[in-house]
C-alpha positions as CSV (number, residue, x, y, z in Angstrom):
1,M,0.1,0.0,0.0
2,T,1.4,3.3,-1.0
3,T,1.5,6.3,1.6
4,T,2.1,9.0,-1.1
5,P,-1.0,11.2,-1.2
6,L,-3.1,11.3,-4.3
7,L,-4.0,14.9,-3.4
8,N,-1.5,17.1,-1.6
9,V,-2.3,20.5,-0.7
10,K,0.4,22.8,1.0
11,G,-0.1,26.2,2.4
12,L,-3.3,27.2,0.1
13,T,-4.2,30.8,0.8
14,K,-7.0,33.1,-0.7
15,A,-7.9,36.3,0.4
16,Y,-10.3,39.1,-0.6
17,G,-8.6,42.4,0.5
18,A,-8.3,42.1,4.4
19,L,-10.6,38.9,4.6
20,T,-8.4,35.8,4.4
21,V,-10.8,32.9,3.4
22,T,-8.4,29.9,3.1
23,D,-5.5,30.4,5.5
24,Q,-2.3,28.0,4.8
25,V,-4.5,25.1,4.2
26,D,-2.7,21.8,4.3
27,L,-4.5,18.7,3.3
28,Q,-3.5,15.2,2.1
29,V,-5.7,12.6,0.6
30,L,-4.6,9.1,0.0
31,A,-5.9,7.1,-3.2
32,G,-9.3,5.3,-2.0
33,E,-9.9,7.7,0.7
34,C,-13.0,9.7,1.1
35,H,-13.1,13.0,3.1
36,A,-15.7,15.7,3.9
37,I,-15.1,19.4,4.4
38,I,-17.4,20.6,7.1
39,G,-17.9,23.9,8.7
40,P,-20.4,26.8,9.3
41,N,-21.5,29.2,6.5
42,G,-18.7,31.5,5.5
43,A,-15.9,29.1,6.7
44,G,-14.4,29.0,3.2
45,K,-15.5,25.6,2.1
46,T,-16.7,26.4,-1.3
47,T,-13.6,28.7,-1.7
48,L,-11.2,25.7,-1.0
49,V,-13.2,23.5,-3.6
50,H,-13.0,26.4,-6.2
51,Q,-9.3,26.4,-5.6
52,L,-8.8,22.7,-5.8
53,A,-10.9,22.7,-9.2
54,G,-9.1,25.5,-10.6
55,S,-12.0,27.9,-11.0
56,L,-10.3,30.2,-8.5
57,T,-6.7,31.0,-8.4
58,S,-4.9,30.9,-5.2
59,D,-2.9,33.6,-3.6
60,A,-0.3,31.3,-2.2
61,G,0.4,27.5,-1.7
62,S,0.5,24.6,-4.0
63,I,-1.8,21.6,-5.2
64,F,-0.4,18.5,-6.3
65,F,-2.5,15.8,-7.8
66,D,-0.8,12.3,-8.5
67,D,2.7,14.0,-7.7
68,I,1.9,16.6,-10.7
69,D,2.0,20.4,-9.7
70,V,-1.5,21.6,-10.9
71,T,-1.5,24.8,-8.9
72,R,-1.5,26.9,-11.9
73,L,-3.3,24.8,-14.4
74,T,-6.7,25.7,-15.8
75,M,-9.9,23.9,-14.7
76,A,-9.9,22.3,-18.1
77,E,-6.3,21.2,-17.8
78,R,-7.3,19.6,-14.3
79,V,-10.2,17.9,-15.5
80,L,-7.9,16.1,-18.1
81,G,-5.7,15.3,-15.4
82,G,-8.5,13.6,-13.3
83,I,-9.7,16.4,-11.0
84,A,-13.5,17.5,-11.3
85,R,-16.1,18.6,-9.2
86,S,-20.0,18.5,-9.2
87,F,-22.4,21.4,-8.3
88,Q,-25.3,21.1,-6.0
89,I,-28.4,21.7,-8.2
90,T,-31.7,21.5,-6.6
91,T,-34.0,21.9,-9.6
92,L,-35.5,18.8,-11.3
93,L,-35.6,18.7,-15.0
94,P,-39.0,17.9,-16.3
95,G,-39.5,15.1,-18.7
96,F,-36.1,13.6,-17.3
97,S,-36.2,10.2,-15.5
98,V,-34.8,10.0,-11.9
99,L,-31.6,8.7,-13.2
100,E,-31.1,11.2,-15.9
101,N,-31.8,14.1,-13.1
102,V,-29.4,12.4,-10.9
103,A,-26.7,12.1,-13.7
């Protein structure tokens, strides 16, 4: 079993003016692990996910995925490398089956 993290985040930081939203976040996820990001509204959960996915540029820190530095890659480049995210959509699509709505 490998102990090299599939996702390795070091010192990830994002600020909006004087408000630091993610502050030196360190995170390691091994292949096959499942984690949850929890916290109250305004804690920076969505900002962190946006940084990991590449839709938001970090001010500092690094993101390694499968030992490749993806910190400055675009969202599209990260998707091609295996990083993707889903969005919470609560609207049902009329005329679609349950499976089609979930997909």
